[in-house]
Backbone as JSON Lines, residues from 0, in Angstrom:
{"i":0,"aa":"M","n":[13.3,-29.74,-6.63],"ca":[13.29,-28.45,-6.81],"c":[12.36,-27.72,-5.7]}
{"i":1,"aa":"Q","n":[13.29,-26.14,-5.42],"ca":[12.17,-25.53,-4.55],"c":[12.2,-24.55,-5.41]}
{"i":2,"aa":"V","n":[10.13,-23.89,-5.11],"ca":[9.78,-22.55,-5.58],"c":[9.51,-22.05,-4.67]}
{"i":3,"aa":"R","n":[10.09,-20.73,-4.87],"ca":[10.25,-19.78,-4.31],"c":[9.37,-18.14,-4.49]}
{"i":4,"aa":"F","n":[8.37,-17.91,-3.99],"ca":[7.55,-16.6,-4.8],"c":[7.56,-15.36,-3.72]}
{"i":5,"aa":"V","n":[8.01,-14.06,-4.57],"ca":[8.74,-13.1,-3.71],"c":[7.25,-11.94,-4.41]}
{"i":6,"aa":"C","n":[7.28,-10.72,-3.97],"ca":[6.24,-10.02,-3.9],"c":[7.06,-9.13,-4.95]}
{"i":7,"aa":"S","n":[6.92,-8.67,-5.94],"ca":[7.48,-7.59,-6.82],"c":[6.79,-7.13,-7.93]}
{"i":8,"aa":"E","n":[6.91,-6.03,-7.7],"ca":[6.01,-5.21,-8.89],"c":[7.21,-4.76,-10.44]}
{"i":9,"aa":"P","n":[6.47,-4.58,-11.45],"ca":[5.47,-4.37,-11.77],"c":[4.54,-5.37,-12.18]}
{"i":10,"aa":"R","n":[5.68,-6.5,-12.75],"ca":[4.95,-7.74,-13.37],"c":[5.44,-9.35,-12.65]}
{"i":11,"aa":"A","n":[5.03,-9.94,-13.24],"ca":[5.71,-11.01,-12.96],"c":[6.45,-11.79,-13.73]}
{"i":12,"aa":"M","n":[7.52,-12.46,-13.46],"ca":[8.79,-13.3,-13.83],"c":[9.24,-14.41,-13.33]}
{"i":13,"aa":"I","n":[10.23,-14.88,-13.73],"ca":[10.83,-15.58,-13.27],"c":[12.48,-15.17,-12.99]}
{"i":14,"aa":"S","n":[12.81,-14.99,-12.03],"ca":[13.75,-13.55,-11.54],"c":[15.12,-14.79,-11.41]}
{"i":15,"aa":"S","n":[15.31,-16.1,-10.95],"ca":[16.51,-16.33,-10.86],"c":[16.1,-18.13,-10.61]}
{"i":16,"aa":"I","n":[17.32,-18.76,-11.49],"ca":[17.25,-20.65,-11.38],"c":[19.22,-20.76,-11.04]}
{"i":17,"aa":"T","n":[18.82,-21.58,-9.38],"ca":[20.18,-21.4,-8.7],"c":[20.03,-23.0,-8.21]}
{"i":18,"aa":"E","n":[21.52,-22.98,-8.9],"ca":[21.6,-24.56,-8.43],"c":[22.55,-24.95,-6.61]}
{"i":19,"aa":"L","n":[21.04,-25.12,-5.99],"ca":[21.66,-25.28,-4.38],"c":[23.19,-26.2,-4.14]}
{"i":20,"aa":"S","n":[22.63,-27.41,-4.7],"ca":[23.8,-28.41,-4.64],"c":[23.62,-29.09,-5.76]}
{"i":21,"aa":"T","n":[24.41,-30.29,-6.03],"ca":[24.2,-30.98,-7.49],"c":[22.77,-31.8,-7.06]}
{"i":22,"aa":"C","n":[22.18,-31.55,-8.45],"ca":[20.75,-31.74,-8.9],"c":[19.67,-31.07,-7.81]}
{"i":23,"aa":"K","n":[20.5,-30.35,-7.08],"ca":[19.24,-29.52,-6.2],"c":[18.89,-27.82,-6.7]}
{"i":24,"aa":"Y","n":[18.22,-27.26,-6.97],"ca":[17.59,-26.11,-7.65],"c":[16.76,-25.53,-6.83]}
{"i":25,"aa":"A","n":[16.53,-23.9,-6.76],"ca":[15.78,-23.23,-6.34],"c":[15.35,-22.52,-7.53]}
{"i":26,"aa":"L","n":[14.41,-21.99,-7.77],"ca":[13.49,-21.37,-8.63],"c":[12.4,-20.29,-8.21]}
{"i":27,"aa":"T","n":[12.92,-18.64,-8.45],"ca":[12.77,-18.03,-7.8],"c":[11.37,-16.74,-9.03]}
{"i":28,"aa":"V","n":[10.41,-16.89,-7.92],"ca":[9.83,-16.7,-8.99],"c":[9.02,-14.6,-8.36]}
{"i":29,"aa":"Q","n":[9.1,-14.04,-8.75],"ca":[8.26,-12.88,-8.51],"c":[7.37,-12.21,-9.29]}
{"i":30,"aa":"T","n":[6.39,-11.74,-8.25],"ca":[4.96,-11.96,-9.07],"c":[4.21,-10.34,-7.94]}
{"i":31,"aa":"P","n":[3.11,-9.63,-8.6],"ca":[2.9,-8.8,-7.67],"c":[1.88,-9.19,-7.33]}
{"i":32,"aa":"M","n":[1.23,-10.39,-7.53],"ca":[-0.39,-11.05,-6.53],"c":[-0.05,-11.0,-5.41]}
{"i":33,"aa":"L","n":[1.1,-11.48,-5.02],"ca":[1.95,-11.7,-3.42],"c":[1.78,-10.62,-2.71]}
{"i":34,"aa":"C","n":[2.25,-9.17,-3.62],"ca":[2.4,-8.12,-2.68],"c":[1.31,-7.35,-1.15]}
{"i":35,"aa":"R","n":[-0.04,-8.53,-1.62],"ca":[-0.83,-7.44,-1.26],"c":[-1.96,-9.05,-0.41]}
{"i":36,"aa":"H","n":[-1.36,-9.99,-0.66],"ca":[-1.8,-11.13,-0.14],"c":[-1.85,-11.12,1.11]}
{"i":37,"aa":"P","n":[-3.09,-11.6,2.29],"ca":[-2.69,-11.44,3.76],"c":[-1.94,-12.17,4.34]}
{"i":38,"aa":"L","n":[-1.44,-13.26,3.61],"ca":[-0.58,-14.35,4.04],"c":[0.98,-14.25,3.92]}
{"i":39,"aa":"F","n":[1.12,-13.25,2.86],"ca":[2.68,-13.08,2.51],"c":[2.8,-11.74,3.11]}
{"i":40,"aa":"Q","n":[1.78,-11.0,3.84],"ca":[2.53,-9.5,4.86],"c":[3.76,-9.83,5.81]}
{"i":41,"aa":"E","n":[4.68,-8.82,5.98],"ca":[5.08,-9.15,6.94],"c":[4.18,-9.12,8.55]}
{"i":42,"aa":"E","n":[4.9,-9.78,9.37],"ca":[4.54,-9.74,10.52],"c":[5.36,-8.38,11.14]}
{"i":43,"aa":"R","n":[4.09,-7.8,12.13],"ca":[4.07,-7.3,12.58],"c":[4.55,-7.0,13.85]}
{"i":44,"aa":"P","n":[5.49,-6.65,14.94],"ca":[5.53,-7.02,16.67],"c":[4.51,-6.43,17.45]}
{"i":45,"aa":"V","n":[4.34,-7.15,18.34],"ca":[3.06,-6.56,19.1],"c":[3.56,-6.25,20.28]}
{"i":46,"aa":"W","n":[3.22,-4.97,20.66],"ca":[3.8,-4.2,22.18],"c":[2.78,-4.21,22.6]}
{"i":47,"aa":"H","n":[3.28,-4.67,24.25],"ca":[2.6,-4.53,25.51],"c":[3.02,-3.68,26.51]}
{"i":48,"aa":"S","n":[2.02,-2.79,27.36],"ca":[2.52,-1.6,27.99],"c":[3.07,-2.35,29.52]}
{"i":49,"aa":"I","n":[3.81,-1.86,30.32],"ca":[3.55,-2.32,31.83],"c":[4.05,-0.8,32.61]}
{"i":50,"aa":"D","n":[2.59,-1.35,33.54],"ca":[2.33,-0.34,34.17],"c":[3.32,-0.54,35.95]}
{"i":51,"aa":"C","n":[4.02,0.42,36.52],"ca":[4.69,0.19,37.28],"c":[3.95,0.81,38.29]}
{"i":52,"aa":"N","n":[4.32,0.27,39.77],"ca":[3.5,1.36,40.77],"c":[4.69,1.81,42.04]}
{"i":53,"aa":"V","n":[4.7,2.29,42.41],"ca":[5.6,2.84,43.63],"c":[4.94,2.11,45.02]}
{"i":54,"aa":"L","n":[5.96,1.19,45.47],"ca":[5.8,0.81,46.76],"c":[5.46,1.3,47.76]}
{"i":55,"aa":"P","n":[4.3,1.18,48.66],"ca":[4.32,1.87,49.54],"c":[5.6,2.1,50.82]}
{"i":56,"aa":"K","n":[5.48,3.02,51.45],"ca":[7.15,3.38,52.2],"c":[7.25,2.23,53.35]}
{"i":57,"aa":"D","n":[5.88,1.73,54.02],"ca":[6.42,0.45,54.87],"c":[6.39,-0.57,54.29]}
{"i":58,"aa":"Y","n":[6.82,-1.43,53.09],"ca":[6.43,-2.3,52.46],"c":[8.1,-2.68,52.77]}
{"i":59,"aa":"K","n":[8.17,-3.92,53.05],"ca":[9.01,-5.07,53.49],"c":[9.0,-6.29,52.55]}
{"i":60,"aa":"E","n":[10.69,-6.45,52.23],"ca":[10.99,-7.38,51.49],"c":[9.76,-9.0,51.97]}
{"i":61,"aa":"E","n":[9.88,-9.25,53.07],"ca":[9.25,-10.43,53.75],"c":[7.76,-11.06,53.36]}
{"i":62,"aa":"D","n":[6.95,-8.95,52.89],"ca":[5.64,-9.58,52.57],"c":[5.34,-10.11,51.04]}
{"i":63,"aa":"K","n":[6.69,-10.54,50.31],"ca":[6.21,-11.14,49.45],"c":[6.34,-12.76,49.67]}
{"i":64,"aa":"A","n":[6.76,-13.07,50.4],"ca":[6.58,-14.21,50.71],"c":[5.43,-14.88,50.65]}
{"i":65,"aa":"D","n":[4.54,-13.56,51.81],"ca":[3.27,-14.3,51.93],"c":[1.6,-14.22,50.93]}
{"i":66,"aa":"R","n":[2.33,-13.75,49.73],"ca":[1.45,-13.9,48.72],"c":[1.8,-15.36,48.08]}
{"i":67,"aa":"T","n":[0.52,-16.09,47.75],"ca":[0.26,-17.13,47.43],"c":[-0.62,-17.19,45.47]}
{"i":68,"aa":"Q","n":[-0.49,-16.3,45.44],"ca":[-1.05,-15.99,43.92],"c":[-0.76,-14.55,42.86]}
{"i":69,"aa":"I","n":[-0.52,-15.12,42.0],"ca":[0.08,-14.65,41.07],"c":[-0.96,-13.73,40.34]}
{"i":70,"aa":"V","n":[-1.44,-12.59,39.87],"ca":[-3.0,-12.64,39.04],"c":[-2.05,-11.63,37.4]}
{"i":71,"aa":"M","n":[-2.57,-11.82,36.64],"ca":[-1.76,-10.9,35.46],"c":[-3.0,-9.94,35.18]}
{"i":72,"aa":"V","n":[-2.96,-8.82,34.64],"ca":[-3.86,-8.27,34.15],"c":[-3.43,-7.46,32.88]}
{"i":73,"aa":"T","n":[-4.13,-8.04,31.88],"ca":[-3.85,-7.26,30.36],"c":[-4.88,-6.37,29.87]}
{"i":74,"aa":"E","n":[-4.19,-5.38,29.26],"ca":[-5.42,-4.76,28.74],"c":[-5.01,-4.66,26.98]}
{"i":75,"aa":"D","n":[-5.69,-4.24,26.15],"ca":[-5.69,-4.49,25.03],"c":[-5.66,-2.73,24.9]}
{"i":76,"aa":"K","n":[-4.8,-2.37,25.34],"ca":[-4.61,-0.84,25.05],"c":[-3.88,-0.23,23.59]}
{"i":77,"aa":"Y","n":[-3.36,-1.07,22.92],"ca":[-2.67,-0.6,21.49],"c":[-2.96,-2.21,20.69]}
{"i":78,"aa":"P","n":[-4.58,-1.99,20.22],"ca":[-4.46,-2.79,19.19],"c":[-3.54,-2.86,18.12]}
{"i":79,"aa":"S","n":[-3.39,-4.51,17.44],"ca":[-2.68,-4.65,16.16],"c":[-3.32,-3.5,15.3]}
{"i":80,"aa":"N","n":[-2.26,-3.04,14.1],"ca":[-3.08,-2.49,13.09],"c":[-2.61,-3.69,11.89]}
{"i":81,"aa":"D","n":[-4.32,-4.07,11.62],"ca":[-4.14,-4.49,10.5],"c":[-3.99,-4.44,8.67]}
{"i":82,"aa":"R","n":[-4.11,-2.84,8.83],"ca":[-3.58,-2.42,7.7],"c":[-2.34,-2.3,7.41]}
{"i":83,"aa":"T","n":[-2.16,-2.71,5.76],"ca":[-0.67,-2.73,4.81],"c":[-0.49,-1.26,5.02]}
{"i":84,"aa":"E","n":[0.41,-0.97,4.92],"ca":[1.33,0.45,4.13],"c":[1.69,0.08,2.94]}
{"i":85,"aa":"E","n":[1.34,0.99,2.14],"ca":[2.07,1.1,0.81],"c":[2.88,1.74,0.73]}
């Protein structure tokens, strides 16, 4: 048997019992306690910005072959918003 918990207001209740296949069931429980629990919050996407620079006029395509190291620079300009929306 699978037991599925779902955030739901205003009270806790069993919302459904489903037979998934022969002798295999899913029980769905709705409860308001999960609505504010951090482990049941929706994951928020992480956004990063990419800043582009204009290449110098004398840039040549073969200059790329001379580079032996790639350096990644990151800045946390947009920290994640851990607050939940209500």
